[in-house]
Structure formats: structure tokens, C-alpha cells
GUPAZA-75333 format. One record per residue (C-alpha): z, y, x. Coordinates in steps of 0.1 Angstrom, whole numbers, padded with zeros to 4 digits, always signed. Layout:
ZYX/...
REM end
This chain:
-0120+0265-0250/-0150+0241-0254/-0162+0218-0227/-0194+0237-0220/-0175+0269-0217/-0150+0255-0193/-0177+0240-0170/-0198+0272-0171/-0167+0292-0161/-0153+0270-0133/-0181+0247-0122/-0215+0262-0132/-0234+0239-0108/-0224+0209-0128/-0254+0196-0148/-0251+0209-0183/-0266+0178-0200/-0238+0157-0184/-0209+0177-0199/-0189+0156-0223/-0159+0164-0245/-0124+0178-0240/-0098+0151-0243/-0061+0156-0249/-0051+0121-0258/-0058+0097-0229/-0046+0065-0245/-0082+0051-0247/-0089+0055-0210/-0119+0032-0212/-0136+0058-0234/-0131+0087-0209/-0160+0089-0185/-0181+0111-0163/-0184+0147-0176/-0154+0145-0199/-0126+0170-0194/-0090+0161-0197/-0067+0189-0208/-0034+0181-0192/-0005+0206-0191/-0020+0240-0184/-0050+0227-0164/-0083+0209-0171/-0097+0179-0151/-0134+0172-0150/-0139+0135-0147/-0163+0126-0118/-0158+0088-0120/-0135+0058-0120/-0115+0050-0089/-0122+0016-0073/-0102-0009-0053/-0121-0010-0021/-0099-0031+0001/-0105-0066+0014/-0143-0063+0009/-0140-0060-0029/-0150-0031-0051/-0130-0035-0083/-0132-0006-0108/-0099+0009-0120/-0108+0024-0153/-0074+0040-0158/-0076+0059-0125/-0101+0088-0127/-0115+0109-0098/-0114+0144-0110/-0120+0181-0102/-0091+0203-0112/-0113+0230-0127/-0090+0260-0124/-0084+0254-0087/-0115+0236-0075/-0093+0209-0059/-0102+0172-0062/-0074+0151-0077/-0067+0115-0087/-0056+0113-0123/-0038+0081-0132/-0036+0072-0169/-0012+0049-0186/-0021+0012-0182/+0002-0018-0186/-0002-0052-0171/+0022-0079-0158/+0020-0110-0137/+0043-0135-0119/+0047-0138-0081/+0064-0168-0066/+0086-0169-0035/+0095-0205-0029/+0111-0218-0061/+0116-0183-0075/+0093-0167-0100/+0093-0129-0100/+0078-0109-0129/+0058-0078-0117/+0045-0051-0140/+0031-0016-0140/+0054+0012-0150/+0040+0047-0152/+0076+0060-0158/+0088+0044-0126/+0060+0060-0106/+0068+0093-0122/+0104+0090-0111/+0093+0081-0075/+0069+0110-0074/+0097+0133-0084/+0121+0117-0058/+0096+0120-0029/+0084+0155-0037/+0078+0173-0004/+0083+0142+0017/+0051+0137+0038/+0058+0100+0041/+0046+0095+0005/+0017+0106-0015/+0024+0137-0036/+0018+0144-0072/+0032+0154-0105/+0035+0140-0140/+0025+0156-0172/+0026+0144-0208/-0007+0143-0227/-0009+0151-0264/+0001+0115-0273/+0031+0115-0249/+0015+0094-0222/+0029+0100-0187/-0002+0110-0168/+0002+0112-0130/-0019+0139-0112/-0021+0129-0075/-0031+0147-0044/-0058+0128-0025/-0046+0113+0009/-0074+0119+0034/-0074+0096+0064/-0078+0059+0071/-0058+0028+0065/-0031+0021+0091/-0045-0015+0092/-0077-0001+0106/-0059+0006+0139/-0055-0031+0142/-0087-0043+0127/-0109-0020+0148/-0090-0025+0181/-0114-0040+0207/-0088-0055+0230/-0080-0092+0231/-0047-0103+0215/-0026-0104+0246/-0036-0069+0258/-0034-0055+0223/+0002-0070+0219/+0016-0053+0250/-0006-0022+0253/-0011-0012+0216/+0014-0029+0194/+0046-0012+0207/+0034+0022+0195/+0021+0008+0162/+0055-0009+0156/+0073+0023+0163/+0053+0041+0137/+0056+0012+0113/+0093+0013+0116/+0092+0050+0106/+0073+0039+0074/+0099+0012+0068/+0127+0038+0070/+0108+0057+0042/+0110+0026+0020/+0147+0023+0029/+0152+0058+0015/+0137+0047-0018/+0160+0018-0020/+0190+0040-0012/+0181+0059-0044/+0177+0028-0065/+0139+0028-0065/+0113+0004-0050/+0077+0009-0039/+0067-0022-0059/+0034-0030-0042/+0037-0029-0004/+0004-0039+0011/-0015-0030+0041/-0040-0010+0020/-0012+0011+0006/-0002+0026+0040/-0025+0053+0053/-0028+0075+0084/-0031+0111+0072/-0060+0126+0091/-0046+0161+0096/-0011+0152+0106/-0015+0116+0119/+0016+0107+0098/+0018+0074+0079/+0018+0078+0041/+0026+0053+0014/+0005+0054-0018/+0006+0038-0052/+0041+0033-0067/+0033+0022-0103/+0042-0015-0098/+0077-0026-0101/+0094-0060-0105/+0124-0079-0117/+0140-0098-0089/+0177-0102-0098/+0185-0123-0066/+0174-0094-0044/+0164-0061-0062/+0144-0049-0032/+0133-0083-0019/+0096-0081-0028/+0093-0048-0010/+0109-0064+0021/+0084-0093+0019/+0056-0067+0017/+0069-0051+0049/+0070-0086+0065/+0034-0092+0056/+0023-0060+0072/+0044-0069+0103/+0027-0102+0104/-0007-0085+0103/+0003-0061+0131/+0017-0089+0154/-0012-0113+0148/-0039-0086+0152/-0049-0097+0117/-0036-0127+0097/-0037-0160+0115/-0048-0188+0092/-0062-0222+0099/-0096-0209+0090/-0092-0179+0114/-0083-0203+0142/-0118-0218+0140/-0135-0184+0146/-0150-0175+0179/-0129-0144+0184/-0096-0163+0180/-0080-0163+0214/-0048-0183+0207/-0040-0220+0211/-0064-0239+0188/-0046-0272+0195/-0011-0259+0185/+0007-0284+0162/+0014-0265+0130/+0036-0275+0101/+0038-0261+0065/+0072-0247+0075/+0055-0224+0100/+0036-0206+0073/+0045-0177+0050/+0067-0185+0020/+0047-0159+0000/+0012-0166+0013/+0012-0203+0023/-0021-0200+0044/-0007-0172+0067/+0010-0184+0099/+0044-0168+0106/+0054-0188+0136/+0029-0169+0159/+0045-0181+0191/+0029-0215+0185/-0005-0200+0190/+0004-0169+0211/+0033-0182+0233/+0037-0149+0251/+0050-0131+0219/+0086-0123+0226/+0110-0146+0209/+0130-0117+0195/+0098-0105+0177/+0088-0139+0165/+0123-0145+0151/+0117-0115+0128/+0085-0131+0115/+0102-0164+0109/+0125-0147+0083/+0094-0147+0061/+0084-0183+0068/+0089-0214+0046/+0114-0227+0072/+0137-0197+0068/+0171-0202+0051/+0181-0166+0056/+0161-0137+0041/+0166-0100+0047/+0185-0083+0019/+0181-0047+0031/+0154-0029+0051/+0181-0018+0075/+0187-0055+0086/+0149-0059+0091/+0147-0027+0111/+0177-0037+0133/+0160-0070+0143/+0127-0053+0146/+0142-0028+0171/+0152-0058+0193/+0117-0072+0190/+0102-0039+0200/+0126-0036+0230/+0116-0071+0241/+0079-0063+0237/+0082-0032+0258/+0099-0053+0286/+0071-0079+0285/+0045-0085+0312/+0010-0087+0299/-0008-0091+0332/
REM end
């Protein structure tokens, strides 16, 4: 069926002059734009635009990720086309090669099918054999917004709000542990890849197309990602030397900080938060220090991380914020 016929049948309100072509080979994703229709499997996807990376105050177009309308059902979808890139990440003296793998994301989508802790979707092959992932849209807000938008000062936030956030975060960590038990990783654990689904309130991981080669610890980069989110939760945002100069910073500005107190992955982020917030329970701070330059022991499994975090949560619940 031709493009105009498809649009006339399923979406007659779409402007006729903007209707493009029917595409079956998505290899040249830069050439697929607004009004084009991708024929994938038994269904057709009207392209409404390119997805953008909107986190951290940046809008960066992702030309290989299309916002689409599934014409036969009228449901909005995200269609992820095949795009390869690779880059190194350093942890201390170690260099880890990270790369996109559509095949790995397809495997994970299959593994987590029906598991509400993960975004849902399916994979189809286009006419050129590209593994195209057709994803349900997660509607909600970033989990990190529960931190960023909280109006309480750090001390009250820590004892009144953080315990519940940590408990929910630990559930999300258990979801990652499940992936690892099946030999898969998330590959790109960041705070903008963890959402609160609006209808259920559940935490949902998104975006699984990165992977990495880290022979010393096959799941290590995922665990460092979890550590970064934990750092953000405990600090009510990342504590940096720059952040410590801002008016809203309520910690000890005169704390003596050393390079060993900072993250081994992001050298400007303070891990030893007890130096600026001395009321943070030691048990919780000790978990954060596993991700600091000074650490000689790193977590090998999410279960170890969760075990220590459980002790930190217990200590937090026993704390006196008054």
C-alpha cells in the first residue's frame, strides 16, 4: 500500500502534503524523517520526529531513535534503529570499552518481557536484516526528580525522605541483579534512565543498548552506575567543590577534602559525604566510599551492594534528625 493510502486509512487528519515515502530498509536512518512511514513486521510506523536526549539541560537529537505513531493501532511508539558507536570509560587505571549493541538490547527486551521493572518492547527485522526495536513509551517522571524537586533542607530530606527513596531504589537494584543472574547487563545505568511510571508508581529502567567489555568485573560498570545514583540520592544531588559554593548548600563548606574522597569514576563528585554532612550514618557513608578513589575493595555483585545498603538504610531509620 502506498504512503498516502496508509495515512488516509489510519490517520486522515495528518497533513497530506507532509506524507513521505514507505521505508522498508532503515539502514540510512538520517534519511528517514517526519511523514515517512516505516514498514516493520506486519505494521506501519508514521515518523513524527527524532527523539532527543533531554537530560542535564541538554537537548541532543538522536537521529536513530524515531517518535512514531503505529498506524494500525493508533498507539505512540519509540522506534530505535540500528546505530553503532563505541567509546572508552576509565575507572582508575582501567580502561573499559563501551559500545552500542542492538542485538544485546533485543536480548534484554526478550528477557524482561512482562517485567514491569523494565521498559517493554519487541524486536523486528527490517528488509535489510537490521534489528529494529519497537518500544512502549514509559509515561512518568525521572526518579531523580523526587530528589531534585524536594524542598526540604538536606538534614530533614535525609531522615524524612531518603529512607523511602532508598527502599524503592533497592528494588530497582534487585531488577539489575536479575539481569546479571541471566548473564546480561543494563550497560548504561544513569539517573535519567530510571523512571517513575505515572500509573503504577513503579520504578522502570529504560535504554539497554549499551554494553561494555570489563573482563575484571563483567558487571562492574553497572554497579558503578548504581553507586552514582546512590551518591545522588544521599547527597540530595551531587556534591562538588562548585556546588559547595552555592547558596543552597547546607553542608560544611570548610571541610578538608582530599582527592581520595571523590568518586573514582567522576573525580569531581564527592563520595565521602560525612565530611560535609556529618550526620549521615557511617554505615551508609561506608557504602558510598566503595566508589571513591580511596577504596581498595569494590563490589563484584549487586547482592553485596544491597547487603551493605540494607545496613545503611537500617542505620538511617534509627537516626535522629531533630
